[in-house]
C-alpha positions in Angstrom: -1.2 -27.1 -16.1 1.9 -25.2 -14.7 5.0 -25.1 -16.8 7.6 -26.2 -14.3 11.3 -25.2 -14.7 13.8 -26.7 -12.3 17.2 -25.1 -11.6 19.9 -26.8 -13.7 17.5 -28.0 -16.3 17.3 -26.7 -19.9 14.9 -23.9 -20.2 15.1 -22.6 -16.7 17.2 -19.5 -17.4 15.5 -18.9 -20.8 12.0 -18.9 -19.2 13.2 -16.6 -16.4 14.8 -14.2 -19.0 11.6 -14.2 -21.1 9.4 -13.4 -18.1 11.8 -10.6 -17.1 10.9 -8.9 -20.4 7.1 -9.3 -20.0 6.7 -5.6 -19.6 7.9 -4.9 -23.2 4.4 -4.1 -24.4 3.9 -3.6 -28.1 2.0 -0.4 -28.0 3.1 0.4 -31.5 0.4 -1.8 -33.0 -2.3 0.5 -31.6 -0.4 3.8 -31.7 -1.8 5.0 -35.0 -5.4 4.4 -33.9 -4.7 6.0 -30.6 -3.1 9.1 -32.1 -6.1 9.5 -34.4 -8.5 9.3 -31.4 -6.4 11.8 -29.4 -6.2 14.2 -32.3 -10.0 14.1 -32.8 -10.6 14.9 -29.1 -8.0 17.7 -29.1 -9.5 19.2 -32.2 -13.3 18.6 -31.7 -13.7 18.2 -28.0 -17.1 16.9 -26.8 -18.4 16.2 -30.3 -15.5 13.8 -30.8 -16.2 12.1 -27.5 -19.8 11.5 -28.4 -18.9 10.2 -31.9 -16.2 7.8 -30.5 -18.5 6.6 -27.8 -21.1 5.8 -30.4 -18.6 4.0 -32.6 -16.8 2.0 -29.9 -19.6 1.4 -27.3 -22.7 1.6 -29.4 -24.5 4.1 -27.2 -25.6 7.7 -27.5 -23.9 10.0 -25.0 -25.7 13.1 -23.8 -23.6 15.1 -21.4 -19.9 14.1 -21.3 -19.5 15.7 -17.9 -22.2 14.1 -15.7 -24.1 16.8 -13.8 -23.0 16.8 -10.1 -26.5 16.3 -8.7 -27.1 13.4 -11.1 -24.1 11.3 -10.3 -24.4 11.9 -6.6 -28.0 10.8 -6.8 -27.0 7.6 -8.7 -24.3 7.0 -6.0 -27.0 6.8 -3.4 -28.7 4.0 -5.3 -25.9 1.6 -4.3 -27.2 -0.8 -1.6 -26.5 0.3 2.0 -24.3 -2.7 2.7 -22.2 -1.9 -0.4 -21.8 1.7 0.8 -20.8 0.5 4.3 -18.1 -1.8 2.9 -16.7 0.9 0.6 -16.7 3.4 3.4 -14.8 1.0 5.7 -12.2 0.2 3.0 -11.9 3.9 2.2 -11.2 4.8 5.8 -8.4 2.2 5.9 -6.9 3.5 2.6 -7.1 7.1 3.8 -5.4 6.3 7.1 -2.5 4.6 5.4 -1.9 7.4 2.9 -2.0 10.1 5.5 1.4 8.7 6.6 2.8 9.7 3.1 2.1 13.5 3.6 5.2 15.6 2.8 5.5 19.0 4.5 8.7 20.0 2.7 11.8 21.3 4.5 13.9 24.4 5.1 17.3 25.1 6.6 20.0 27.8 6.6 23.7 27.4 5.9 26.2 30.2 5.9 23.7 32.9 5.1 22.0 30.9 2.4 18.4 29.8 3.1 17.4 26.7 1.3 14.3 24.6 1.3 11.6 22.8 -0.6 8.0 23.7 -0.9 5.5 20.9 -1.6 2.0 21.5 -2.9 -0.6 19.4 -4.6 -1.4 19.6 -8.3 -4.6 21.6 -9.0 -6.4 18.8 -10.8 -6.0 15.1 -11.1 -7.7 12.7 -13.5 -8.6 9.2 -12.3 -9.3 6.5 -14.9 -11.5 3.5 -14.1 -12.1 0.8 -16.7 -15.6 -0.2 -17.7 -15.0 -3.3 -19.7 -15.0 -6.9 -18.5 -15.4 -6.0 -14.9 -16.1 -3.0 -12.6 -13.8 -2.1 -9.8 -15.1 0.4 -7.3 -12.1 -0.5 -5.2 -9.8 1.0 -7.9 -11.7 4.3 -7.6 -10.9 4.3 -3.8 -7.3 3.3 -4.4 -6.7 6.0 -7.0 -8.7 9.0 -5.8 -8.1 8.8 -2.0 -4.3 9.4 -2.3 -5.2 12.5 -4.4 -7.6 13.7 -1.8 -5.1 13.1 1.0 -2.5 15.1 -1.0 -4.9 18.0 -1.0 -5.9 18.0 -4.7 -9.0 20.2 -5.0 -10.3 18.9 -8.3 -10.4 15.1 -8.8 -12.0 14.0 -12.1 -13.2 10.4 -12.5 -13.4 9.2 -16.1 -15.3 5.9 -16.6 -17.8 4.7 -19.1 -21.4 3.9 -18.0 -20.7 4.6 -14.3 -22.6 2.3 -12.0 -24.1 3.2 -8.6 -21.3 1.2 -6.9 -18.5 3.0 -8.8 -20.1 6.4 -8.1 -20.6 5.5 -4.4 -16.9 4.8 -4.3 -16.2 8.1 -6.1 -18.2 10.1 -3.5 -16.5 8.3 -0.6 -13.1 8.9 -2.1 -13.6 12.7 -2.7 -14.1 12.8 -6.4 -15.5 16.2 -7.5 -16.4 15.5 -11.2 -17.4 12.5 -13.3 -16.8 12.1 -17.0 -18.9 9.4 -18.7 -16.3 8.2 -21.2 -13.7 5.5 -21.5 -10.8 4.4 -23.6 -8.2 6.6 -25.3 -10.9 9.3 -25.8 -11.3 9.7 -22.0 -7.5 10.1 -21.6 -7.6 12.8 -24.4 -10.5 14.6 -22.6 -8.5 14.7 -19.4 -5.2 15.7 -21.0 -6.5 18.3 -23.5 -9.8 19.4 -22.0 -13.0 19.9 -24.0 -16.0 22.3 -23.8 -17.3 20.6 -20.7 -14.2 18.9 -19.2 -11.4 21.1 -18.0 -7.9 19.6 -18.4 -6.1 18.1 -15.5 -2.4 18.1 -14.4 -1.9 14.3 -13.9 -3.7 11.2 -15.0 -3.6 7.9 -13.0 -5.3 4.5 -13.1 -5.1 1.3 -15.1 -6.8 0.5 -18.4 -6.5 -1.6 -21.6 -3.8 -1.2 -24.2 -5.5 1.8 -25.8 -5.6 3.6 -22.5 -2.0 2.6 -21.8 -0.9 3.9 -25.2 -2.9 7.1 -24.8 -1.3 7.8 -21.4 2.2 7.4 -22.9 1.4 9.7 -25.7 0.0 12.5 -23.5 2.8 12.2 -21.0 4.7 15.5 -21.0 1.5 17.5 -21.5 0.3 16.0 -18.2 2.0 13.7 -15.7 1.1 10.0 -15.4 1.8 7.4 -12.7 2.9 4.7 -15.1 1.9 2.4 -17.9 -0.2 -0.5 -16.6 0.0 -4.0 -18.1 -1.7 -7.3 -17.1 -2.0 -8.1 -13.4 0.5 -10.5 -11.9 1.4 -12.3 -8.7 4.6 -14.1 -7.8 4.4 -16.5 -4.8 7.6 -17.7 -3.2 6.8 -20.7 -1.0 8.8 -23.2 1.0 7.6 -26.8 1.7 5.8 -25.7 4.9 3.4 -23.5 2.9 -0.2 -24.7 2.2 -0.6 -25.6 -1.5 -4.3 -24.7 -1.3 -3.5 -21.2 0.0 -0.8 -20.7 -2.7 -3.2 -21.9 -5.4 -6.0 -19.6 -4.2 -3.6 -16.6 -4.3 -2.4 -17.5 -7.8 -6.0 -17.8 -9.0 -7.0 -14.5 -7.4 -4.9 -12.8 -10.0 -5.5 -15.2 -12.9 -9.2 -14.4 -12.8 -8.6 -10.7 -13.6 -8.0 -11.5 -17.3 -6.6 -14.0 -19.7 -3.3 -12.2 -19.9 -2.6 -12.1 -16.2 0.5 -13.8 -14.8 0.4 -16.4 -12.0 4.0 -17.3 -11.0 5.4 -19.5 -8.4 8.9 -20.0 -7.0 9.6 -22.9 -4.7 12.4 -25.2 -3.7 10.7 -28.5 -4.3 9.3 -29.9 -7.6 6.9 -32.0 -5.5 5.5 -28.8 -3.9 5.1 -27.2 -7.3 3.2 -30.2 -8.6 1.0 -30.1 -5.5 0.2 -26.5 -6.2 -0.6 -27.3 -9.8 -3.0 -30.0 -8.7 -4.7 -27.5 -6.3 -5.0 -24.9 -9.0 -6.7 -27.5 -11.3 -9.1 -28.5 -8.5 -10.1 -25.0 -7.5 -10.5 -23.9 -11.1 -13.4 -26.4 -11.5 -15.7 -24.4 -9.2 -14.5 -20.9 -10.1 -17.2 -18.7 -11.7 -14.6 -17.1 -13.9 -13.0 -20.4 -14.8 -12.7 -19.5 -18.5 -10.7 -16.4 -17.8 -8.6 -17.8 -15.0 -8.1 -21.1 -16.9 -6.7 -19.2 -20.0 -4.4 -17.2 -17.8 -3.0 -20.4 -16.1 -2.7 -22.2 -19.4 -0.9 -19.4 -21.2 1.1 -17.6 -18.5 1.5 -19.7 -15.3 5.0 -20.8 -14.6 6.7 -22.4 -11.6 10.4 -22.2 -10.9 12.0 -24.7 -8.7 15.0 -23.0 -7.2 17.9 -24.7 -5.5 17.3 -22.8 -2.2 15.6 -19.7 -0.8 18.6 -17.5 -1.7 18.1 -18.5 -5.3 14.3 -18.0 -5.0 15.0 -14.4 -3.8 17.2 -13.8 -6.8 14.4 -15.0 -9.1 11.9 -12.7 -7.3 14.2 -9.7 -7.6 14.7 -10.4 -11.3 11.0 -10.6 -12.0 10.1 -7.5 -9.9 6.5 -8.6 -9.6 3.5 -6.3 -9.0 2.3 -8.6 -6.1 4.9 -10.6 -4.2 3.7 -13.1 -1.7 6.3 -14.7 0.6 4.8 -17.8 2.1 7.9 -19.0 3.9 8.9 -19.6 7.5 10.7 -16.2 7.8 9.2 -13.9 5.2 10.8 -10.7 6.7 14.3 -12.2 6.4 13.6 -13.3 2.8 12.2 -9.9 1.9 15.5 -8.3 2.9 17.2 -10.2 0.0 14.7 -8.9 -2.6 15.0 -5.4 -3.9 12.2 -5.0 -6.4 8.5 -5.6 -5.8 5.3 -3.5 -6.1 3.6 -4.7 -2.9 4.8 -7.5 -0.7 2.5 -9.8 1.3 4.4 -11.4 4.2 3.4 -14.9 5.5 0.8 -17.5 4.8 -2.0 -15.6 6.5 -1.7 -12.5 4.3 -3.7 -13.1 1.1 -3.0 -10.8 -1.8 -6.8 -10.0 -1.9 -6.4 -8.1 1.3 -4.2 -5.6 -0.5 -6.7 -5.4 -3.3 -9.5 -4.2 -1.1 -8.9 -2.9 2.4 -5.4 -3.4 3.9 -4.6 0.2 3.2 -1.9 0.7 0.5 -3.1 1.6 -2.9 -3.5 -1.4 -5.2 -2.4 0.6 -8.2 1.0 -0.9 -8.6 3.8 -1.1 -11.2 3.5 -4.2 -13.5 5.7 -5.9 -16.0 8.9 -5.5 -13.9 8.4 -1.7 -13.6 8.8 -2.1 -9.8 12.6 -2.0 -10.6 12.2 1.8 -11.1 8.8 3.0 -10.0 6.5 2.8 -7.0 2.9 2.1 -6.0 0.5 4.9 -6.5 0.7 7.3 -3.5 0.2 10.8 -2.2 3.6 11.7 -3.8 2.1 11.2 -7.3 -0.1 14.2 -6.7 2.5 16.5 -5.3 4.9 19.0 -7.0 8.0 20.3 -5.4 9.6 23.7 -5.7 13.2 24.4 -4.7 13.7 27.6 -2.5 17.0 29.6 -2.5 17.7 32.9 -0.8 21.2 34.4 -0.4 22.2 37.1 2.0 24.6 39.9 0.7 27.4 38.3 2.7 26.6 34.8 1.4 26.7 35.7 -2.3 30.0 37.6 -1.7 31.5 34.6 0.1 30.6 32.2 -2.8 31.4 34.6 -5.6 34.7 33.1 -6.5 33.3 29.6 -6.6 30.3 30.6 -8.7 32.2 32.7 -11.1 34.9 30.1 -11.5 32.3 27.4 -12.3 30.5 29.6 -14.8 33.7 30.5 -16.7 34.7 26.8 -16.6 31.6 26.2 -18.7 32.1 29.2 -21.0 29.1 31.1 -19.6 30.4 34.6 -19.0 27.0 36.2 -18.5 26.4 33.8 -15.6 29.7 34.9 -14.1 28.9 38.5 -14.5 25.5 38.1 -12.9 27.3 36.9 -9.8 30.1 39.5 -10.0 27.6 42.3 -10.1 26.5 41.4 -6.6 30.0 41.4 -5.0 
């Protein structure tokens, strides 16, 4: 069931290189349709949202922006035990992200006062998918960092919001709910409509249409990244439990057929044992069809020569979720630069990070952990540089500033300094 590639054999490096490019999503195949959707929303607002919802979802939409009392009443329909679990998870997520607060800084140097002011954006859009599955946890993981940052207006966009999703929204601090999904929801958040005021940043995962729409509106608003299929990379030594490794791999494979379940080990026998465990556990998995397709099409095991080589493979793949099920996971992690979230040791299931460990589970996919970070408070903050010169300070730097300005041929810059001598 796994494709196994062993170091030194033909195909090992080619398979690794191919997987390293898995984030090269072909958004161009939907870009024309997405541009048309965005243009319609920009030009016709709520009417376009209603027409597109009818076309794509087969339902008539009344109010695009759900009345506050209505969505909060629906949130209270969630079972008490569900609300209790969401509240407990939300508390843990909030406590973690409070450590990411940034108060800015200020200092003085030779009569020049310098600093940085940090403030939250005024409004953030949080997208939550409404297709094959519902993820109230994603609402917590996206909206709570915004609330901790101090964002005063947090707008959740999701089609057909359920009581569980709305309960998570209320717990997380969401202030408005838009009953729309897909590229049209991104357009409503980015451009604004008659009932939806535009936001400053949009976060949250979605399908290829959502991903393409976020890329196209970037620059008009900020985004946290372009989400691709979910993925996990497990690095395991021979002392790891094959059943635990298989369970972690399947926990991501069951998300969708395009998810990646990847393994790096130092023993072919161990890789084969994990493959057998995956097959056994699949037989009783409720989402066996989805997870089975993911394993069949995207599961790969690499047999490295040693753990140092395993670390190089992990660094090359820069996985969304990195599970280190080895004797000394901290030491191995020191050898790996790129990962979205790391799960250290055999007693740390990736599922803990999905729900209640604390860090947001909105993570870079497709190798984007090479250059971007998990969603956090910092995604909802903007920074302003602060500069103030005293009369003595500007005179002391005048020669330097005028000299650099004239070096670049900008005489007006030089004169602006000279005037203050």
